[in-house]
C-alpha positions in Angstrom: 0.1 -0.2 -0.1 1.3 3.7 -0.9 0.2 6.9 0.4 0.7 10.5 -0.7 0.1 13.1 1.8 -0.6 16.6 2.1 -0.5 17.2 -1.4 -2.1 20.0 -4.1 -4.2 17.4 -5.7 -5.4 18.7 -9.4 -7.5 15.6 -10.5 -7.1 16.0 -14.3 -11.3 16.9 -14.9 -10.5 20.7 -14.7 -11.6 20.7 -11.2 -9.5 23.5 -8.9 -6.8 21.9 -7.0 -7.0 20.9 -3.5 -5.5 19.6 -1.0 -5.3 15.8 0.7 -4.2 12.4 0.3 -4.2 9.7 -1.9 -3.8 6.2 -1.0 -2.8 3.3 -3.4 -3.4 -0.3 -2.9 -2.0 -2.4 -5.8 -2.4 -1.0 -9.4 -5.0 1.5 -8.3 -6.6 4.6 -6.4 -8.3 2.9 -3.6 -9.0 6.5 -1.7 -8.8 10.1 -1.4 -9.3 12.3 1.5 -7.1 13.1 4.5 -5.7 10.4 6.5 -3.3 11.5 9.0 -3.0 8.4 10.8 -3.0 5.8 8.2 -0.5 3.4 7.9 0.7 2.1 5.0 4.0 0.6 3.1 5.5 3.2 1.6 4.7 6.7 2.6 5.3 10.0 0.1 5.3 13.5 1.9 3.8 15.5 -0.8 4.6 18.4 1.3 2.3 20.9 -0.3 3.5 19.8 -4.0 0.9 19.2 -7.5 -0.3 15.8 -7.4 -1.6 15.3 -10.6 -2.3 12.5 -13.4 0.5 10.4 -15.2 1.0 12.2 -18.7 -0.4 10.7 -21.9 1.5 11.0 -25.0 -1.0 10.4 -27.5 1.0 10.8 -30.4 4.8 9.2 -29.7 7.2 10.0 -31.7 7.8 7.8 -34.6 11.5 8.0 -34.0 11.1 6.9 -30.5 8.9 4.3 -30.8 11.7 1.7 -31.2 12.8 2.8 -28.1 10.1 0.7 -26.2 12.3 -2.3 -27.6 15.5 -1.4 -27.0 15.0 1.4 -23.5 12.0 -0.2 -21.7 12.6 1.7 -18.7 11.4 5.2 -20.6 13.7 7.3 -17.7 13.5 10.7 -20.0 9.6 10.1 -20.5 8.7 9.6 -17.1 11.2 12.3 -15.5 8.8 14.8 -17.8 5.8 13.8 -16.2 4.4 10.8 -19.1 3.5 7.3 -17.8 1.5 6.6 -20.9 2.7 6.5 -24.3 0.7 6.1 -27.8 2.7 5.4 -30.6 1.6 4.6 -34.3 0.0 7.8 -35.0 1.5 8.8 -37.7 0.7 5.9 -39.6 3.4 3.6 -38.6 3.4 1.2 -35.6 5.5 -1.6 -34.4 2.6 -4.1 -34.9 1.0 -5.7 -37.3 4.1 -6.5 -39.0 3.1 -8.4 -41.9 7.0 -9.8 -42.7 8.3 -9.0 -39.6 10.8 -6.1 -40.6 11.2 -2.7 -39.0 11.8 -1.2 -42.3 8.9 1.6 -41.8 11.7 3.1 -39.0 14.8 3.3 -41.1 14.4 6.7 -42.5 14.5 7.8 -38.6 17.9 5.9 -38.1 15.7 3.1 -35.8 18.0 0.0 -37.4 19.4 -1.0 -34.8 19.4 -5.1 -34.6 16.1 -6.7 -33.0 15.1 -9.8 -32.8 11.6 -9.5 -34.8 9.5 -12.4 -33.6 5.9 -10.8 -33.9 3.4 -10.1 -37.0 0.1 -9.6 -35.3 -0.6 -7.1 -32.6 -1.8 -9.7 -30.6 2.0 -11.7 -31.0 3.7 -8.0 -30.1 1.9 -8.0 -26.6 3.2 -11.0 -25.7 6.9 -9.6 -26.7 5.7 -6.1 -24.6 5.0 -8.2 -21.3 7.9 -9.8 -21.1 10.0 -6.4 -21.1 10.9 -4.4 -18.3 8.5 -1.7 -19.4 8.5 1.2 -16.9 5.7 3.3 -18.9 2.5 2.1 -20.5 2.1 1.7 -24.1 -0.4 1.4 -26.4 -0.7 1.7 -29.8 -3.1 2.6 -32.9 -2.8 0.6 -36.0 -0.7 2.0 -38.9 -2.4 2.1 -42.2 0.7 3.8 -43.8 3.4 0.5 -42.5 0.3 -2.4 -43.7 -0.1 -0.6 -46.9 3.7 -0.8 -47.9 3.7 -4.5 -47.0 0.9 -5.2 -49.3 1.7 -2.6 -52.2 5.4 -3.3 -51.7 7.1 -0.7 -54.2 4.5 -0.6 -56.9 2.5 2.8 -57.1 -0.9 3.1 -58.3 -4.4 2.4 -56.0 -4.2 -0.8 -54.7 -6.7 -3.7 -56.2 -10.1 -4.1 -54.6 -8.2 -7.2 -53.0 -5.5 -5.8 -51.9 -7.5 -2.9 -50.4 -9.5 -5.8 -48.4 -6.5 -7.1 -47.1 -5.3 -4.1 -45.5 -9.0 -3.1 -43.9 -8.7 -7.0 -42.6 -5.5 -6.6 -40.8 -6.4 -3.4 -39.3 -9.5 -4.4 -38.5 -7.8 -7.3 -36.6 -5.5 -5.4 -35.2 -8.1 -2.9 -33.4 -9.6 -6.4 -32.1 -6.4 -7.1 -30.3 -6.2 -3.6 -28.9 -4.9 -1.1 -31.2 -6.7 2.2 -30.4 -7.7 3.0 -33.6 -6.6 3.8 -37.4 -3.9 6.3 -37.9 -3.0 7.1 -41.9 -0.7 9.7 -42.5 -1.2 11.7 -46.1 1.8 13.8 -46.0 4.6 11.6 -46.4 6.0 10.4 -50.2 4.0 7.3 -49.7 0.9 8.7 -48.2 0.6 11.5 -51.0 0.0 8.9 -53.0 -3.0 6.9 -51.1 -6.5 8.4 -53.3 -9.0 9.9 -51.4 -11.4 6.8 -51.8 -8.9 4.8 -50.0 -8.6 7.0 -47.0 -12.6 6.9 -46.9 -12.7 3.2 -47.0 -10.6 3.4 -43.7 -12.4 6.3 -42.1 -15.2 3.8 -42.6 -13.7 0.8 -41.1 -12.8 3.3 -38.2 -16.1 4.1 -37.5 -17.7 0.6 -38.0 -15.7 -0.5 -35.4 -16.6 2.9 -33.2 -12.8 3.7 -33.1 -11.2 6.9 -34.2 -9.2 7.5 -37.2 -5.9 9.6 -36.2 -5.5 11.4 -40.1 -2.2 13.4 -40.8 -3.4 16.0 -43.5 -2.5 16.0 -47.0 0.5 18.6 -48.4 -0.9 20.9 -45.3 1.9 23.6 -46.1 1.0 24.1 -49.7 -3.1 23.6 -49.7 -4.3 24.2 -46.3 -8.0 24.7 -47.7 -7.8 21.9 -50.0 -6.5 19.6 -46.8 -9.0 20.5 -44.5 -12.0 20.2 -46.6 -10.9 16.6 -47.1 -10.5 15.8 -43.7 -13.9 17.5 -43.1 -15.7 15.5 -45.9 -14.5 12.3 -44.6 -15.7 13.2 -41.1 -19.2 14.4 -42.5 -19.7 11.2 -44.5 -18.0 8.6 -42.8 -19.3 10.1 -38.9 -15.9 8.9 -37.8 -14.7 10.4 -34.6 -11.0 11.9 -36.1 -7.9 13.2 -34.6 -6.3 15.3 -37.0 -2.6 14.9 -36.0 0.4 17.4 -36.0 -2.3 19.9 -36.7 0.2 22.7 -37.2 2.9 22.4 -40.3 6.4 23.0 -39.0 8.0 26.2 -40.3 5.0 28.2 -40.8 5.9 31.3 -42.5 3.5 34.7 -42.2 2.0 34.5 -45.4 0.8 31.5 -45.0 -0.9 32.3 -41.4 -4.1 33.5 -43.5 -4.8 31.0 -45.0 -3.8 28.5 -42.0 -6.5 30.5 -39.4 -9.3 29.8 -42.2 -8.9 26.1 -42.6 -8.4 25.7 -38.7 -12.3 27.9 -38.3 -13.1 25.3 -41.4 -12.3 22.4 -38.6 -13.0 24.2 -35.5 -16.6 24.0 -36.5 -17.0 20.8 -37.4 -18.2 19.0 -34.3 -17.6 17.5 -31.4 -16.1 14.4 -32.7 -13.2 16.0 -34.5 -10.2 16.5 -32.8 -6.9 18.0 -33.3 -3.5 18.0 -32.1 -0.5 20.2 -32.2 3.0 19.7 -30.7 4.6 22.0 -28.6 8.4 21.8 -27.6 11.3 23.8 -28.6 12.6 21.3 -30.9 10.5 19.1 -33.8 12.4 15.9 -35.1 12.0 16.0 -38.6 13.8 12.6 -40.7 15.9 14.0 -43.4 13.8 13.0 -46.3 11.6 15.6 -45.7 14.2 18.7 -46.2 14.2 17.5 -49.9 12.2 19.8 -52.2 8.1 18.0 -53.2 10.2 16.6 -56.6 12.9 14.9 -55.1 10.3 13.3 -52.8 9.1 10.4 -55.1 9.7 6.6 -54.6 11.6 4.5 -52.0 14.2 6.2 -49.5 16.9 4.4 -51.6 15.2 6.0 -54.8 15.6 9.8 -53.2 18.6 8.8 -51.5 20.1 8.5 -55.1 19.0 11.6 -55.8 21.2 13.0 -53.1 24.6 11.6 -55.1 23.4 12.5 -58.3 25.6 15.4 -59.8 22.8 16.2 -62.5 20.2 16.6 -59.7 22.4 17.8 -56.5 22.6 21.3 -57.8 18.5 21.1 -58.0 18.2 20.1 -54.9 20.5 22.6 -53.2 18.7 25.7 -54.2 15.8 24.1 -52.3 16.9 23.3 -49.2 16.5 25.0 -46.1 19.1 26.6 -43.8 18.3 25.3 -40.3 19.9 27.9 -38.0 20.3 26.4 -34.7 19.5 22.7 -35.9 21.0 19.5 -34.2 21.6 16.3 -35.6 19.6 14.1 -33.7 19.3 10.3 -35.1 21.9 8.6 -36.9 22.5 4.9 -38.4 25.5 3.2 -36.1 28.0 3.8 -38.3 27.7 7.6 -38.1 26.1 7.6 -34.5 29.7 9.8 -33.6 27.3 12.5 -35.2 24.3 12.7 -33.0 24.1 16.0 -30.8 26.9 17.9 -33.6 24.8 21.3 -34.7 24.3 21.4 -38.4 26.7 24.5 -38.5 29.5 22.9 -36.5 29.5 20.0 -39.5 29.3 22.6 -42.1 32.3 23.9 -40.4 34.6 21.1 -40.3 34.0 20.7 -44.0 34.3 23.8 -45.5 30.7 24.4 -46.4 27.5 26.3 -46.6 24.5 25.1 -44.2 22.6 23.8 -47.3 25.9 22.5 -48.8 26.5 20.3 -45.2 22.9 19.3 -45.1 22.9 17.6 -48.2 26.3 15.7 -47.7 24.7 14.6 -44.6 21.8 13.2 -46.6 24.3 11.9 -49.0 26.7 9.8 -46.9 23.8 8.2 -44.6 21.3 7.8 -47.5 19.1 9.5 -45.8 18.8 7.9 -43.0 18.5 10.1 -39.9 16.9 13.0 -38.2 17.6 16.5 -37.2 16.2 18.4 -34.4 14.8 21.7 -35.6 14.3 24.8 -33.1 11.1 25.7 -33.0 9.1 29.0 -32.5 6.4 28.9 -30.2 4.2 32.1 -31.1 1.0 33.2 -30.4 -0.8 31.1 -32.6 -0.1 28.2 -30.7 -1.3 30.2 -27.9 -4.7 30.6 -29.8 -5.1 26.9 -30.6 -4.5 25.7 -27.3 -7.1 27.5 -25.8 -9.4 25.3 -28.4 -11.7 22.7 -26.0 -10.6 19.9 -28.8 -7.2 20.8 -29.2 -5.1 17.9 -27.8 -1.2 18.5 -27.0 2.1 16.5 -27.3 5.4 17.5 -26.7 7.4 19.2 -23.6 5.2 19.1 -20.4 7.5 22.5 -20.1 6.6 24.0 -23.4 3.3 23.2 -23.1 2.7 24.7 -19.6 4.7 27.8 -20.7 2.0 28.3 -24.1 -0.7 27.5 -21.4 0.3 30.2 -18.9 0.6 33.0 -21.7 -2.8 32.1 -23.1 -3.9 32.7 -19.5 -5.5 29.1 -19.2 -5.4 27.7 -15.8 -2.8 25.2 -14.8 -5.8 22.5 -14.4 -6.9 23.1 -18.0 -3.6 22.3 -19.4 -2.9 19.2 -17.0 -6.4 18.0 -18.4 -4.9 18.5 -22.0 -2.4 15.9 -20.8 -4.2 13.7 -18.9 -8.4 13.4 -19.3 -8.7 14.4 -22.2 -6.4 12.6 -24.8 -7.5 9.4 -22.0 -11.4 10.3 -22.8 -10.8 10.1 -26.9 -9.3 7.2 -26.4 -11.7 5.5 -24.5 -9.4 5.2 -21.5 -12.1 5.5 -18.9 -9.6 4.0 -15.8 -6.8 6.3 -16.6 -5.8 10.1 -17.0 -7.7 11.3 -13.8 -7.5 10.8 -10.0 -10.2 9.2 -8.8 -11.3 6.3 -7.0 -10.9 3.0 -8.3 -9.0 4.3 -11.3 -5.3 3.7 -12.1 -2.7 4.7 -10.1 -0.6 6.6 -12.7 0.7 9.8 -10.9 3.3 12.8 -10.6 4.7 15.0 -7.8 5.1 18.4 -9.7 6.8 21.5 -7.9 5.6 25.2 -8.3 7.7 25.9 -11.0 5.5 22.8 -12.9 9.1 20.5 -12.8 8.1 16.9 -12.3 9.7 15.4 -9.0 8.3 12.2 -8.9 6.3 9.7 -11.4 4.4 6.7 -10.4 3.1 4.2 -13.0 0.4 1.9 -12.0 1.1 2.5 -7.9 4.7 1.8 -8.3 4.4 -1.7 -10.6 5.6 -2.1 -14.0 4.1 -0.8 -16.9 1.3 -2.6 -18.9 0.0 -2.6 -22.7 -3.1 -0.6 -22.8 
């Protein structure tokens, strides 16, 4: 039995904080109140710190997903208050894997040798159950990953038979515990997925009463078209929808007007349509996404070949961004020494311009890796976070800072990290501090710094 005494409880529902004690038995909260004379095997003195539900990361970065297998302790996640992490929201998940390959993760530099001994989600859950997992872990069924396995390298729309197999695999994954279906229309592969194909995925999600996580198509170039496609899917299928990574990277001032028009369209769509934005000082971007659109065709090998083609290099170089302040974040093993190096240092060591250095990095890694790009948190982020159906991911410190500037109460900011994503996913026993709910808890000081994280009452993490 665990007793947390004398804390300011923020329960995740948006209600004002209150002083009290929380008693934990096993993996669940057994009582909330004042228990000055209660004995317990473990007593944590809150000393007036805030006690909040453990945070839920509803869209775990694709680059971080395989870390569940190689680093199940998830020390960094727990240090910032996360007790539950949901992967697959970008259309690529660890299961199902039809051919037992992590190929979809390779472009992020996530190619460490692993024993892939699963295909279905049920088989993957058995693997997870044997790991010393210290956070809870769940997943969407990744449409893009399954589609790549079925379609292999040939372009075009799937046949009716292929589409039937894709949807059947996804439906089985949901039956085995996936939270919904996720599809990404903003990758080189995803842009080839037709509207009718997406509609099929949306109908499936609606039929099995699970959400569809959707990354919009070509957001930066055609905001209204992308928003209208999502709205049409939502209205025509009745699917509960989460538009992931709604605010594009590096939105320039000239694009804000069109973006806000698209936002207004979706904001008023209905109670079943949610959006998500990532708030953190750095955004992780795979190398191939810096290529100009004309070069983002075919497989990663096809794109990498263009970076080594002297006839194409000049055209690519002219379109590359400067990426001031960016750091190399993910690399294949043979280039691991570069992790943490700034792009400016990489350029200086080779007597190159910043753009030339980025192209050189693409060339030597064959586009396997990712860059951490500084992100300015602007008044636009402050406006978006006020929306009741706007979920947030990223760094809790950044989220709290933006919420504070937007004059949102700390109780509302906590709710966006806890009860709101839990309710969207249908996890009724997580995301709030209440009797008989999961004892996923975090203590937080008056500077919103996490001082202690408790997963399942101090027990092992689980598949959720």
